[in-house]
C-alpha positions in Angstrom: 124.1 145.5 96.4 121.9 143.3 98.6 118.2 144.4 99.2 116.9 144.4 102.8 113.8 142.2 103.4 110.5 144.1 104.2 107.2 143.2 105.8 103.8 143.8 104.0 101.4 145.7 106.3 98.3 144.0 104.7 99.3 140.3 104.9 102.4 140.4 107.2 104.3 138.4 104.6 108.1 139.0 104.4 109.2 140.2 101.0 112.5 139.7 99.4 112.2 141.6 96.1 111.2 145.1 95.3 108.6 146.7 97.7 105.9 149.2 96.8 104.2 151.7 99.0 100.7 153.1 99.2 100.5 156.6 97.8 98.3 157.8 100.8 99.6 156.1 103.9 103.1 155.3 102.6 103.2 151.9 104.2 105.1 149.1 102.4 102.8 146.6 100.7 103.0 143.6 98.3 102.5 144.9 94.8 99.5 142.6 94.3 97.6 144.4 97.2 97.8 147.8 95.5 95.0 149.0 93.3 95.0 152.1 91.0 92.2 154.5 92.0 91.4 158.1 91.2 91.9 160.4 94.1 90.9 164.1 94.1 93.7 166.5 94.6 92.7 169.1 97.2 94.8 171.9 95.6 93.8 171.6 91.9 90.4 169.9 92.2 91.5 167.3 89.6 91.6 163.6 90.0 94.9 161.8 90.0 95.5 158.0 89.7 97.1 156.7 92.9 98.2 153.2 94.0 96.3 152.5 97.1 96.4 149.7 99.7 93.0 148.0 100.6 92.6 150.2 103.7 93.1 153.5 101.9 91.0 152.3 98.9 88.1 151.6 101.3 88.5 154.9 103.2 89.5 153.2 106.4 92.5 154.5 108.5 95.6 152.3 108.0 96.4 149.6 110.5 
């Protein structure tokens, strides 16, 4: 099965392999742009590790 190309929302580079998505904004991103950060769960009050794009990690709204 052939994979469809995708476009990174951070660097606008076309990807051919497996894509990853930010856990907050769900936009497709190159894996090297994602960072693992603790994010507080509003329901439980506990922190969970999430993969975040640079915009979400900095608290900015996604582009």
